[in-house]
C-alpha angles and dihedrals in degrees: 000000000000123000120240111251115262114257119244125221117227115288121261104266121229088241088063091052093049092051090051092049090048092049093052087050091052089051093053093043090050091057088062105034109022116022099074093041092050095048092048089052094049092047090061095047115122119253094241087063099040100043095069091050089056087066096035094055093059089069086070091073113113090229091077087067107025100049097056094037091048091048091051091051091051089052092052090049090052097052098037111106136166088231091068120104114268092247092055091047093052092051093050090047092053091050092049090051093052098046092038088059092048090052094048094044092055102033101046097056088044093052092047090053092045089062103033094050091059093048090051091048100199115174121242117238116293094004103164091020099293136068119245113166088194095058110121134170107176122210093009093124097207126133093235089062097043102091104117116099106017110238093204091054093048090053094047094049093044090051090050091057098039098046093039090053092054098036106025092182091064095059098098092049091049091050091054091049091048096048090051093049091049094048090049092057090062095042093053090049093241095126146006118246092254087058090054095046090049091050091050092050091052091047094051095043093045095049094047090050091054090048090053089048093054091042092053087061093040092245109153095328138071107251093221103056105003091245112159118248115246116273119244113263119265090243092055092043093054091045090052092052092044092052089046098049099036101035120147120259107243090209090061093064 
């Protein structure tokens, strides 16, 4: 018996490659013309302006996404059973694929950045009392030298792509969230603008790569144009959870 050939998502267009190259160029240019100016501006901001961003920036941590998604996936694994009706198994499998995609699309770019930023060893603004956008100490593995790329920006950008891919109507809300988080990283002097731009690039490319991986296997997305498959109806979802939670015990028969 021959296996069906694996579907292929659409090829990466030349336009996307150009955008990535331009973004990398913007990152490099920012190091020369923007980073020092932005950090000096942020350092002289009044407390009434910066204090709210000290709170806002914490919402860029990946745990705000990964913990609830991971918990939901564990719940799905706990209630899934081969004794369930086929319809209930199908609904739970569809939910597992979608939330599994969300978890992977946010977690993998974040994991990549967590490792790479410590290998690069770029200093955060005003480490040592002065701001030097070109201060690098590679392989030092210290938080003060883990600026490039920004982990918060990576998480925010990956969340935009992942959540927007599953719920397209939420994209504009997610973009507002991401831009506020990215801006906050400069305001609280945790990163230079180039760190934020680099993190956003990694988050977007990483999440899109995960989406293409899922689409190539027809998991949650159409292979041809990356459109998400339709969600199961609320009625079927409720019925699936009801069957999973209140299923009869076969030993009691």
